N, C-alpha and C positions, 0 to 999 in steps of 0.2 A: 504493500500500500504506500509506504513512505517512498520507496524507490521509484514507483510509478509516478508519484507526484513530482519528485525531483527531476526525473527524466523529462516529464511533460513541461516543466517550468525551468529547465536547466539554464537557459539564457537569462531569464529574469533573475534567477538566483546568482548567476555569475555577475551580472550588472550591479546588483545591490551589494553583494559582499565585497567585490573588488573596489567599488566606490567607497564603501565604509572603511576598508583597509587603507585606501589612499587618504581619506579624510583624517584617519588616526595617525598613520605612520609616515606617509610620504615615501619618497624613493629610498629603499633600503640600500644605503651607500656601500655597505660592506659586502653586499651580495652582487656578483657580476650581473650587469644589466644587458639584456639582449640587444638594446639599441646600440651599445658599444660595438657589438659584433656586426650589426648591420653597417655601421660606419666603417669598420675595418674591411668589410666586403666591398663597399663602394670604393674605398681607397685602392684595394687590390685590383678591382676591375678597371678603374681609371688608369692605373699604371700599365695594365695589360693592353688596353685599347690605345694608349699613347696619343691623346688628342694633340693637335698641332695648331689650334686657334684659327682654323679655316672652315669653310662650308662643308668640308669632308667630315667634320666632327658631328654634323647633325645626325646621320645614321648611327654613328657610334653612341651618341647621346640617347637615341631611342633604344639601342641594344642594352646599354647599361641600366636603363630604366626597367626594361622588360625582365632582364636577368635578376636584378636586385629585388624587385617586387615579387617575382615568381618564387625565388629561393626563400624570401622572408615569409611567404605564405606556406610553401610546401614543407619546409622543415618542421615548424610547429604542428602543422596538420598531420604529418606522418607520425610524429611522436605521440600526439594525443590519440590518433586513431589506434595506434598500437596499445597504449595504456588503457584506453576505454575498453578494449577487447579483453585485456588481462583482468582489470578490476575497475569498474565504473567509478568508484569513489576516489581512487588514486588519480585517474584522469581528470575528474572534476576539481580536485584540490589543486592540481597543477594548472589547469585552465583558469581558475580563479586567481591564483598567484600571478600568472603571466598577465592577465587582464589588469590586475592591480599595478603591475610594473608599467603597463602601457599608459595609464592615466598619470597626469602631472599636476593636478590641482594643488596638492599640499606643497610640492616642491616649488611651484611657481609662487605660491603665497609666502613660503619661507624665504626664498631668494629676494623677493620684493621687499619684505620687511627688514631684511639685512641692510639693504640700501637705506631704507628709512631710518634705521637705528644709527647708521654712520652720519647721515645728514643731521640728525638731531644732536649728535655730539660735536658737529662742526667739522668732521674729518672728511673733506672732499676727496682726498686721495684714496682712502679706503672705500668711499662711496662709489667712486669711478671704477675701482677694481671690482667691487661687488656687482656693479651694473654690467661690467664686461662679461660676466658669467652668463647673462641671460639675453644679451643683445649682440647683433653682429656688427654694429657700427663702432667707429672709433670713439672711445670715451675719455681719452687722455686730456682733452681741452674743454670738456663740458662744464658749464657753470652750474650752480646749484639748481636753478630753474630748469635748465636743459636736462639735468639728471632726473628730476622729478617727472618731467614730461616723458622722457624715454621709458621710465618704469611704468607709468600709466599706460603708455601706448603698447608696450610689449605685453603687459598683463591682459589688456583688453583684446589684443589681436590673438594672443596665445590661448585665450579662453576657447577659441574655435579649434586651433591646431592641437592643443594639448589636452583638451577635455571633451568638447562636444563631438568633433569628428571621430575621435577614437571610440566614444560611447556608441555612436551610430554604427561604426564598423563592427564593433563587438556584438551589438544587437542583431546585426544581419548575419554575420559569419563567425561569431565567437572570437577567441584569441587569435587564430590564424589570420583572419581578415583584419583584426586590429593591428597585427604586426605588419601586414601588407600596407596598411595605411601609414604606419610609422615609417616604413621604408620610403614611401612617397614623400613624406614630410622631411625625412633626413636627406634624401636626394636633393630636394629643393634647398635645404640649409647648407649643404656642402658644395653643390655645383650649380645651383640655380641663380647665380648672380650674373648681372649684365657687365661683368668685367671682361677685359680683353681675352683672358685665359678661358673663360667659361661661356662666352657670348653664344657660341654655336653648340658646344658640347653640352651645356646645361639648359639649352632652350626647351627641349622636350620635358625635362623634369620640372622646370618652372611653369610651363603651360599646364601640364597635367596636375601639378599640385593645385593650381587655381581651379581646375575642373573638379577635382575631388572635394575641394572645400567650398564650391559654389553654393550649394544649398545649405550646408551646415553654417556657413558664415551669416547668411541671411536669417536663418533660424536663431542663431546666437544673438544677433543684433536685436531682433524682435523680443527675445526673452530678456535681454538686458533692459529694454524699455519697460517691460512689466516689472522686472526685478528692482529697477530704480525706485519704484513706488514702495518697496519693502525696506529700503535702506534709508535711515533717517538723514535728512539734509540733501538728498538727491532729488532731481526733478524728472518725473516720468514724462511730462509734457515736453520738457526741454530735450530729453533723450530722443523722443520720437521725431520732433521737429528738425533737430540738427542731423540726425541719421538720414532722414528722407531728403533733406536739402543738400547735404555735403558728401554723402557716401561716394558719389561718382568722381569727386575731386581727388580721391586717393589713387596713387599709382597702381595699387593692386585692385583688381575687380572685387576682392573680398574684404580687404582690411578696413575699408571705409565704413562698412556697416557696424562693426564693433567699436572702432575708434570714434566714429561719429556719435554713436549712442552714448559712449562714455563721456565724450566732450560735452554733449548736451546735458547729460545727467549732472555733471559736476559744475557746469556753467563756466568752462574755461576753453581756451583755444589750444588745440594740439596740432601736431604736424610741423612743417617747416623743413628747411634743408638739413641734410645729415650726411656724414662721411662714412662710407663702407669700404674697408680694405684700401684706404687711400684715395678713393674716388668720391667726389662730391656729387650728391644726388639732390636735384631740386624737388622739393615736396610741397604740395599745397597745404594750406592751413585748414583745419576743420574746427568748427565751433565758433562761439562768440566770446571775446575776452571780457566777460562781465566782471571778472576779478582776476587778480594774479594767482597763478598756480601756487599751491602750498604743500608742505610736507604731508599733512594729513590726507591729501588727495590720494596718496599711495595706498593707505589703509582702506579708504572708501572704495577704491577701485578693486582691491582684493575682496571686499565684502560684496561688491557688485558681481564679481566673478563667481563667488560661492553661490549667491542667490540665483543667478541666471543658470548656473550649472545644475543646481537642484531642480529648478523648473524643467529643464531639458530632461534630466534623469527621470523625473516623475512622468513626463509625457512619453518618453521612450518605453518605460516599464509598462505603462497603461496600454500602449499600442501592442507591445509584445504579449502581455497577459490576456488581453481581451480580443485581439484580432488575429493572433497567430497561434492559437492553442493547438 
């Protein structure tokens, strides 16, 4: 009876328990993380394919995308398939643990609050160093205000990449599809830049990352608007207005939805030029400068992340529980 119930609601159980583990513990640093091995796989494949910064890199970029995503899905799928056949409970425990590792809410929250702590103590050097752990831009010359903006922006955008998109992937295909999504996201993080080296080689990864996050980003932005009504001091009306008005200004087809919602909820202006790997990128501003950005906005953004993620989790669980029995 219990086994039949668990088998029927396996994905719902995985979603709830992995989310709970992430909320309580965050990334278990002392335990090898599968994403590290995905990154090593990408590096090895890149070395083997030998990109030369010409248009000939485009098919190579497609190949590295296909191989990385396929391997990232196939390996955990094979392991879980084998374990479930031996003992269902062992397979379930491993899939819950892997799904827990795929989610990044607690880690994102922790890293953001580390930056906040250094800013409150007035240590800009340590704040920049802590910020460099969660953003790809150059942080060495950022002012206090720029650091705060960078944290708010990365937390809002990574609510999609690190939480909502993985939850949706797990809901559809369990941990294997969750790892496949993380492979997509890791490819974009490692080779999806418009630098001279990766302009052609990373083009497929950058475009397909946008494709995979297209619906999750919009869903996350909308959930942030509703969630802003649950966080004291934030504006639901402002979140919706700025998101709908400014989302298309963002260089990414997806990032503007969450950053716009966050800017509107806080009543600040986000965006602006930023340097990535020594290259200056022109970025449009999102939101209205109703007030100067402040350190407390970092914590408010993490609260918005948690609230919107919980809304999405509840929605996904309800869909899985009642529509896919």
